[in-house]
LUMLUM-595036 format. One record per residue: residue number from 1; residue in one letter; x, y, z of N, C-alpha, C in turn. Coordinates in steps of 0.001 Angstrom, whole numbers. Layout:
BEGIN
num, residu, nX, nY, nZ, caX, caY, caZ, cX, cY, cZ
NUM, A, X, Y, Z, X, Y, Z, X, Y, Z
...
end
This chain:
BEGIN
num, residu, nX, nY, nZ, caX, caY, caZ, cX, cY, cZ
1, M, 82756, -22366, -28807, 81736, -22856, -27881, 80418, -22196, -28263
2, T, 79441, -23040, -28445, 78159, -22528, -28938, 77282, -22173, -27755
3, A, 76733, -20958, -27848, 75835, -20518, -26765, 74438, -21018, -27043
4, H, 73854, -21567, -26055, 72478, -22058, -26193, 71527, -20942, -25769
5, L, 70671, -20528, -26729, 69683, -19484, -26445, 68399, -20127, -25933
6, K, 67946, -19631, -24841, 66700, -20144, -24269, 65529, -19311, -24766
7, D, 64449, -20004, -25122, 63240, -19299, -25540, 62613, -18599, -24334
8, P, 62136, -17366, -24553, 61488, -16645, -23439, 60215, -17369, -23020
9, P, 59903, -17313, -21789, 58677, -17987, -21324, 57427, -17377, -21972
10, M, 56485, -18209, -22280, 55244, -17743, -22902, 54395, -17006, -21872
11, Y, 53748, -15956, -22379, 52901, -15147, -21481, 51595, -15895, -21213
12, T, 51273, -15996, -19955, 50027, -16656, -19558, 49125, -15614, -18916
13, P, 47954, -15339, -19514, 47057, -14328, -18924, 46558, -14799, -17569
14, P, 46288, -13871, -16692, 45788, -14259, -15364, 44458, -14981, -15487
15, A, 44304, -15924, -14633, 43070, -16704, -14659, 41895, -15840, -14206
16, T, 40819, -15923, -14944, 39613, -15167, -14579, 38741, -16029, -13695
17, P, 38182, -15424, -12684, 37323, -16217, -11793, 36088, -16700, -12537
18, P, 35606, -17865, -12209, 34410, -18364, -12889, 33196, -17505, -12580
19, A, 32242, -17550, -13486, 31021, -16790, -13280, 30290, -17284, -12040
20, T, 29692, -16335, -11344, 28975, -16698, -10132, 27740, -17512, -10489
21, P, 27598, -18690, -9934, 26405, -19483, -10259, 25146, -18826, -9711
22, L, 24133, -18781, -10524, 22872, -18169, -10132, 21791, -19242, -10063
23, P, 20760, -18997, -9273, 19666, -19984, -9208, 19059, -20215, -10589
24, P, 18695, -21439, -10912, 18173, -21715, -12254, 16864, -21019, -12549
25, E, 16080, -20697, -11508, 14788, -20055, -11760, 14899, -18545, -11930
26, L, 16105, -17989, -11757, 16278, -16551, -11861, 16027, -16075, -13282
27, L, 15234, -15017, -13412, 14924, -14461, -14730, 16004, -13465, -15124
28, H, 16480, -13556, -16364, 17503, -12645, -16863, 16910, -11479, -17638
29, R, 15638, -11527, -17895, 14967, -10405, -18544, 13512, -10377, -18097
30, K, 12877, -9257, -18306, 11492, -9086, -17865, 10568, -9995, -18673
31, P, 9710, -10760, -18002, 8830, -11672, -18745, 7749, -10922, -19513
32, G, 7245, -11573, -20540, 6221, -10951, -21375, 4934, -10672, -20636
33, T, 4628, -11465, -19609, 3395, -11233, -18858, 3445, -9897, -18108
34, V, 4609, -9545, -17579, 4748, -8251, -16899, 4664, -7112, -17916
35, T, 5274, -7299, -19079, 5183, -6285, -20122, 3742, -6080, -20562
36, A, 2982, -7174, -20699, 1576, -7066, -21083, 779, -6318, -20019
37, A, 1053, -6589, -18747, 366, -5865, -17673, 702, -4378, -17719
38, Q, 1956, -4056, -18022, 2335, -2651, -18158, 1577, -1988, -19307
39, V, 1443, -2684, -20432, 718, -2131, -21580, -729, -1833, -21196
40, M, -1364, -2754, -20468, -2747, -2538, -20038, -2851, -1314, -19125
41, L, -1889, -1154, -18226, -1914, 8, -17334, -1708, 1304, -18106
42, W, -794, 1284, -19076, -569, 2501, -19862, -1780, 2836, -20730
43, L, -2501, 1826, -21221, -3722, 2083, -21980, -4778, 2741, -21100
44, Q, -4929, 2240, -19884, -5883, 2857, -18959, -5417, 4249, -18550
45, F, -4126, 4424, -18405, -3541, 5739, -18126, -3912, 6727, -19234
46, S, -3769, 6307, -20495, -4088, 7173, -21628, -5578, 7467, -21701
47, F, -6391, 6449, -21427, -7841, 6651, -21445, -8260, 7680, -20401
48, L, -7673, 7609, -19201, -8016, 8569, -18156, -7606, 9983, -18540
49, I, -6451, 10129, -19197, -6018, 11459, -19625, -6971, 12027, -20670
50, C, -7386, 11163, -21610, -8222, 11643, -22728, -9637, 11976, -22275
51, C, -10260, 11089, -21540, -11688, 11304, -21240, -12065, 10839, -19843
52, G, -11130, 10909, -18905, -11437, 10449, -17558, -12454, 11317, -16854
53, A, -12243, 12639, -16832, -13154, 13536, -16124, -14522, 13570, -16801
54, G, -14507, 13700, -18130, -15777, 13727, -18853, -16543, 12427, -18716
55, G, -15826, 11319, -18799, -16485, 10022, -18632, -17040, 9840, -17240
56, G, -16313, 10324, -16233, -16806, 10210, -14863, -18079, 11008, -14637
57, L, -18113, 12241, -15149, -19321, 13057, -15003, -20490, 12451, -15766
58, T, -20208, 11963, -16979, -21274, 11334, -17766, -21833, 10117, -17062
59, A, -20939, 9301, -16469, -21395, 8108, -15758, -22255, 8474, -14552
60, L, -21900, 9545, -13844, -22687, 9957, -12684, -24111, 10348, -13080
61, F, -24218, 11145, -14146, -25536, 11599, -14553, -26316, 10503, -15286
62, Y, -25601, 9676, -16039, -26273, 8621, -16791, -26827, 7549, -15861
63, S, -26133, 7285, -14767, -26579, 6261, -13814, -27701, 6765, -12920
64, E, -28106, 8013, -13092, -29166, 8631, -12300, -28793, 8750, -10826
65, A, -27509, 8598, -10522, -27067, 8872, -9157, -27165, 10364, -8864
66, L, -27049, 11169, -9907, -27193, 12616, -9803, -28065, 13108, -10948
67, N, -28762, 14194, -10720, -29454, 14902, -11792, -29404, 16390, -11480
68, F, -29756, 17169, -12455, -29599, 18617, -12299, -30504, 19192, -11213
69, S, -31561, 18508, -10866, -32429, 19019, -9801, -31732, 18989, -8444
70, D, -30717, 18130, -8313, -29982, 18073, -7040, -29171, 19333, -6774
71, F, -28883, 20084, -7824, -28070, 21295, -7637, -28905, 22518, -7269
72, E, -30230, 22367, -7281, -31145, 23435, -6829, -30956, 24715, -7616
73, F, -30927, 24580, -8945, -30810, 25771, -9786, -32063, 26647, -9672
74, E, -33240, 26014, -9458, -34475, 26797, -9410, -34528, 27703, -8185
75, E, -33971, 27218, -7065, -34030, 28005, -5832, -32962, 29097, -5810
76, D, -31739, 28733, -6158, -30643, 29717, -6127, -29681, 29365, -7262
77, L, -29689, 30190, -8313, -28882, 29880, -9502, -27390, 29882, -9187
78, S, -26936, 30877, -8429, -25496, 30956, -8126, -25058, 29780, -7262
79, Q, -25894, 29389, -6304, -25551, 28249, -5466, -25531, 26962, -6282
80, G, -26426, 26861, -7233, -26441, 25694, -8100, -25161, 25574, -8910
81, F, -24681, 26692, -9445, -23428, 26671, -10198, -22245, 26361, -9290
82, E, -22277, 26833, -8065, -21204, 26515, -7122, -21168, 25016, -6811
83, N, -22345, 24440, -6632, -22400, 22993, -6364, -21894, 22195, -7568
84, L, -22282, 22622, -8769, -21819, 21940, -9978, -20307, 22078, -10141
85, A, -19785, 23279, -9862, -18343, 23493, -9962, -17584, 22649, -8949
86, A, -18146, 22496, -7752, -17498, 21668, -6735, -17456, 20202, -7178
87, L, -18549, 19742, -7785, -18570, 18364, -8271, -17545, 18153, -9381
88, V, -17477, 19096, -10317, -16509, 18984, -11415, -15085, 18985, -10870
89, T, -14822, 19819, -9879, -13479, 19884, -9277, -13113, 18554, -8631
90, I, -14063, 17956, -7916, -13796, 16670, -7259, -13504, 15590, -8295
91, V, -14287, 15548, -9372, -14081, 14527, -10404, -12733, 14723, -11091
92, I, -12363, 15974, -11378, -11069, 16237, -12020, -9922, 15845, -11096
93, A, -10038, 16186, -9807, -8983, 15824, -8851, -8847, 14303, -8736
94, A, -9982, 13602, -8714, -9920, 12138, -8636, -9291, 11549, -9896
95, T, -9596, 12151, -11046, -9007, 11676, -12305, -7495, 11876, -12315
96, I, -7040, 13029, -11864, -5595, 13297, -11814, -4906, 12318, -10875
97, A, -5531, 12046, -9723, -4946, 11092, -8774, -4844, 9704, -9394
98, L, -5876, 9285, -10135, -5840, 7974, -10777, -4785, 7922, -11884
99, V, -4646, 9009, -12634, -3627, 9060, -13688, -2233, 8878, -13081
100, I, -1950, 9599, -11993, -648, 9472, -11336, -454, 8053, -10798
101, L, -1506, 7496, -10190, -1412, 6150, -9629, -1111, 5114, -10706
102, F, -1829, 5186, -11834, -1614, 4207, -12896, -221, 4350, -13505
103, G, 268, 5574, -13643, 1609, 5766, -14175, 2681, 5198, -13262
104, V, 2539, 5445, -11957, 3521, 4924, -10994, 3490, 3398, -10974
105, L, 2297, 2810, -10990, 2193, 1353, -10960, 2784, 726, -12213
106, A, 2555, 1343, -13366, 3103, 796, -14611, 4624, 761, -14578
107, V, 5233, 1797, -14001, 6693, 1840, -13920, 7218, 843, -12889
108, K, 6569, 790, -11741, 7100, -10, -10636, 6915, -1508, -10840
109, I, 5855, -1935, -11524, 5759, -3377, -11771, 6818, -3814, -12780
110, G, 7208, -2896, -13669, 8309, -3215, -14568, 9624, -3359, -13843
111, A, 9757, -2660, -12703, 10972, -2755, -11891, 10924, -3921, -10912
112, G, 9801, -4646, -10883, 9716, -5831, -10034, 9391, -5554, -8581
113, R, 8657, -4497, -8303, 8323, -4167, -6923, 7066, -4925, -6485
114, R, 7185, -5687, -5413, 6083, -6516, -4948, 4891, -5664, -4522
115, W, 5136, -4536, -3850, 4025, -3702, -3404, 3225, -3175, -4586
116, A, 3910, -2923, -5702, 3209, -2450, -6895, 2318, -3548, -7467
117, Q, 2793, -4800, -7417, 1963, -5914, -7884, 705, -6038, -7034
118, I, 856, -5975, -5706, -290, -6129, -4808, -1280, -4982, -4998
119, L, -768, -3758, -5081, -1651, -2600, -5242, -2346, -2630, -6602
120, T, -1625, -3044, -7642, -2242, -3143, -8967, -3362, -4174, -8970
121, I, -3141, -5314, -8329, -4187, -6341, -8249, -5413, -5795, -7525
122, A, -5200, -5069, -6422, -6332, -4505, -5677, -7104, -3490, -6521
123, V, -6381, -2614, -7225, -7035, -1596, -8052, -7783, -2240, -9213
124, M, -7182, -3248, -9852, -7843, -3908, -10982, -9080, -4684, -10529
125, L, -9015, -5313, -9360, -10192, -5996, -8830, -11319, -5008, -8570
126, L, -10985, -3858, -7999, -11988, -2826, -7741, -12593, -2322, -9052
127, A, -11744, -2107, -10067, -12243, -1639, -11357, -13141, -2678, -12014
128, F, -12753, -3949, -11906, -13547, -5020, -12530, -14899, -5153, -11845
129, V, -14916, -5147, -10504, -16174, -5272, -9773, -17080, -4071, -10051
130, S, -16497, -2861, -10089, -17298, -1662, -10376, -17906, -1734, -11768
131, G, -17123, -2170, -12747, -17651, -2295, -14099, -18742, -3341, -14194
132, F, -18568, -4454, -13491, -19584, -5508, -13509, -20882, -5018, -12883
133, I, -20769, -4280, -11777, -21968, -3710, -11149, -22631, -2719, -12092
134, G, -21818, -1943, -12846, -22381, -1002, -13805, -23185, -1697, -14890
135, I, -22672, -2820, -15383, -23416, -3583, -16393, -24732, -4104, -15808
136, Y, -24673, -4637, -14600, -25871, -5211, -13979, -26942, -4148, -13753
137, T, -26534, -2998, -13193, -27516, -1941, -12936, -28067, -1378, -14239
138, G, -27243, -1351, -15296, -27736, -865, -16586, -28808, -1768, -17155
139, F, -28591, -3080, -17090, -29600, -4019, -17565, -30865, -3960, -16698
140, E, -30648, -3792, -15383, -31798, -3744, -14483, -32654, -2510, -14748
141, A, -31987, -1356, -14967, -32732, -133, -15250, -33467, -230, -16580
142, S, -32836, -840, -17578, -33478, -981, -18883, -34697, -1896, -18801
143, S, -34608, -2974, -18001, -35735, -3892, -17891, -36904, -3256, -17145
144, E, -36605, -2364, -16194, -37680, -1712, -15444, -38506, -792, -16316
145, V, -37862, -63, -17205, -38593, 863, -18069, -39041, 197, -19365
146, G, -38672, -1055, -19545, -39080, -1769, -20742, -38358, -1353, -22006
147, A, -37161, -776, -21850, -36386, -321, -23012, -35217, -1273, -23233
148, P, -34748, -1397, -24483, -33583, -2247, -24733, -32322, -1644, -24136
149, A, -31382, -2511, -23817, -30115, -2036, -23243, -29345, -1215, -24259
150, D, -28637, -220, -23764, -27832, 638, -24619, -26613, -143, -25105
151, G, -26570, -444, -26409, -25475, -1246, -26956, -24133, -556, -26866
152, T, -24116, 755, -27125, -22848, 1491, -27068, -22262, 1473, -25664
153, R, -23119, 1700, -24690, -22647, 1679, -23308, -22156, 295, -22931
154, L, -22869, -737, -23403, -22470, -2102, -23092, -21094, -2425, -23666
155, I, -20844, -1997, -24910, -19552, -2267, -25553, -18421, -1579, -24793
156, W, -18624, -308, -24444, -17577, 424, -23726, -17327, -180, -22348
157, T, -18395, -639, -21700, -18222, -1250, -20383, -17455, -2560, -20485
158, L, -17766, -3361, -21508, -17049, -4618, -21689, -15570, -4367, -21986
159, L, -15287, -3339, -22775, -13887, -3005, -23049, -13174, -2558, -21779
160, S, -13876, -1776, -20967, -13259, -1328, -19712, -13057, -2479, -18739
161, L, -13873, -3536, -18863, -13667, -4716, -18020, -12521, -5585, -18525
162, A, -12293, -5563, -19838, -11279, -6446, -20423, -9879, -6077, -19950
163, M, -9576, -4779, -19878, -8223, -4365, -19506, -7849, -4747, -18073
164, P, -8721, -4507, -17075, -8375, -5001, -15733, -8267, -6517, -15666
165, L, -9132, -7218, -16407, -9093, -8680, -16370, -7782, -9212, -16944
166, V, -7343, -8661, -18081, -6077, -9085, -18687, -4911, -8765, -17752
167, T, -4960, -7608, -17107, -3900, -7235, -16166, -3821, -8228, -15007
168, L, -4977, -8604, -14471, -5003, -9561, -13360, -4430, -10909, -13780
169, I, -4838, -11392, -14950, -4348, -12686, -15427, -2827, -12657, -15580
170, C, -2309, -11575, -16143, -860, -11467, -16349, -99, -11457, -15032
171, L, -620, -10749, -14033, 96, -10610, -12767, 16, -11855, -11896
172, F, -895, -12774, -12211, -1019, -14000, -11426, -233, -15160, -12032
173, T, 457, -14952, -13139, 1210, -16039, -13770, 2484, -16340, -12978
174, G, 3049, -17535, -13217, 4259, -17932, -12515, 5459, -17070, -12858
175, S, 5582, -16692, -14131, 6733, -15874, -14527, 6667, -14492, -13887
176, A, 5447, -13916, -13803, 5316, -12606, -13159, 5634, -12692, -11680
177, N, 5164, -13738, -11013, 5453, -13891, -9583, 6949, -14057, -9321
178, Q, 7640, -14776, -10201, 9093, -14913, -10051, 9783, -13568, -10231
179, W, 9304, -12762, -11170, 9881, -11431, -11404, 9771, -10558, -10166
180, F, 8605, -10601, -9500, 8427, -9802, -8293, 9148, -10438, -7101
181, R, 9267, -11750, -7096, 9977, -12417, -6004, 11449, -12044, -5994
182, Q, 12054, -11909, -7175, 13477, -11568, -7246, 13707, -10061, -7336
183, R, 12617, -9267, -7241, 12691, -7802, -7304, 13326, -7328, -8608
184, G, 12824, -7849, -9717, 13285, -7413, -11028, 14706, -7843, -11333
185, R, 15506, -6893, -11785, 16890, -7192, -12177, 17895, -6995, -11049
186, E, 17434, -6790, -9830, 18362, -6513, -8729, 19383, -7623, -8505
187, P, 19023, -8916, -8595, 20041, -9969, -8376, 21155, -9960, -9420
188, L, 20943, -9326, -10571, 21951, -9317, -11629, 22877, -8119, -11561
189, K, 22579, -7160, -10675, 23404, -5960, -10592, 24755, -6275, -9951
190, G, 25837, -5760, -10558, 27176, -5934, -10012, 27794, -7282, -10271
191, L, 27136, -8127, -11036, 27686, -9446, -11337, 28325, -9436, -12719
192, P, 29353, -10291, -12939, 29936, -10384, -14279, 28907, -10943, -15250
193, P, 29154, -10780, -16551, 28197, -11299, -17528, 27952, -12785, -17329
194, Q, 26688, -13135, -17345, 26299, -14517, -17129, 25833, -15139, -18436
195, S, 26031, -16419, -18534, 25496, -17141, -19686, 24043, -17472, -19400
196, P, 23117, -16890, -20158, 21708, -17136, -19844, 21349, -18589, -20079
197, P, 20435, -19129, -19305, 20002, -20501, -19507, 19245, -20653, -20808
198, A, 19067, -21905, -21198, 18385, -22161, -22467, 16966, -21621, -22447
199, V, 16277, -21771, -21330, 14917, -21258, -21201, 14917, -20265, -20043
200, P, 15047, -18952, -20321, 15184, -17976, -19239, 13958, -17835, -18374
201, Y, 12762, -18094, -18902, 11569, -17984, -18085, 10450, -18786, -18716
202, R, 9470, -19122, -17864, 8318, -19848, -18365, 7320, -18879, -18966
203, S, 6650, -19293, -19992, 5676, -18423, -20672, 4279, -18573, -20113
204, Y, 4142, -19201, -18981, 2827, -19376, -18387, 2909, -19243, -16890
end
């Protein structure tokens, strides 16, 4: 009598749950516009570290908002030096505060924090308006004395206006707004690997 051998049942791996469907507009990586805004902030951060205090003092004296006669060196030399030291201390403290602010904003907009986007827009608008007023007053002062405008100062002012302007443009794009709307990569945390869409984000 022949024994019939049965084949062992084939092993079937457990079924894996399907990937969680995500909204089609969800960004799977940080858009280039946010990265560009971060670069602009880090450039301004570096500029403030290198020559923020010196540039601030130079701008105060160059704009004729202050001059050495205001420190009353002729009346009391020691008091004049104290007043000058107090001014330098204030400018250095303001520079340090701005350096910290720009560093924090550069990090937080990369993380998709909405408050960082709003604060960055406010700071860049203030910087742009201040620079524009500086250009206007410089031309006005030059025309009053009949002297040509300082080309070097004009170039540096235009460069300082370009960085806030580029930052503002980047933060107002649709891809940047979506990044802040979804709070960066938070919707992707704790989810299984997803198949990214063909076009993960808009470039405008």
